[in-house]
C-alpha positions, 0 to 999 in steps of 0.5 A: 521496521516499516518500510514506509517510515524507513530511510530508503534509496531508490535506483531512479535516484541514480538517473536513467542509467546508474553506473555499474557500481554505485555507493549508498551510505558509503557502501559499494553496491553493484547495479545490473540490468534485465531486459524488459519484454516490450524493449527497454532495460530495468535496473537494479541493485543487487543487495550486498547481503544476499545478493537478490535484485531489488530496486529499493535499498533500506539503508543498504540491504534489501527489505528482506535482509532488514526483516521490513514490512509494510504498514498494512501487513501489520494491521488485523483483517478488519482494520485492513477493510475499515482502511480500504473503506476509508481510501474509497470514500476519500477517492470520492471527495470525503476527508473526514467521518470515517464510515458512519457519515453519509456516503459523499455526492459524486464530485464534479470531475468524475464520471458517473459510471466510475462513481457508481463503481466505486460507490458500490464497492465501498457499500459492500465492504462497509456491509462486510464491516459492520457484520463483523463488528456486529459479530463481535458484540456479545449475544445479550447486546445482539438479542435486544436489537434482533 
């Protein structure tokens, strides 16, 4: 199961102070609190299956019990790098073209040091992507362009 696409219930949906016992899809679930380091409390569900503390239930068990995965966990390392490079470009205002189009210009609202930092990070990542793609090509093709 992919967690981003699944039905889920968050502890915050029960307000600032959830009761000691809540019903999630007609299944009773206990809630507990922990003390925060700088004061205050954090509220948790207790998973009915494994008694593990969790903030999100899918639909009435924790992520470990339903064997839930995030979409990024199922991607190959190269796909994750490409996804990260596209995310960086989207932060800079580019919304189509992937990593093969020219780098976007600085958005009007962004500070120069932020733009240059993100651009440098993206260029390093894209260089690794192109090196990995180059290494995947057959030797006969690489020898033509070397």
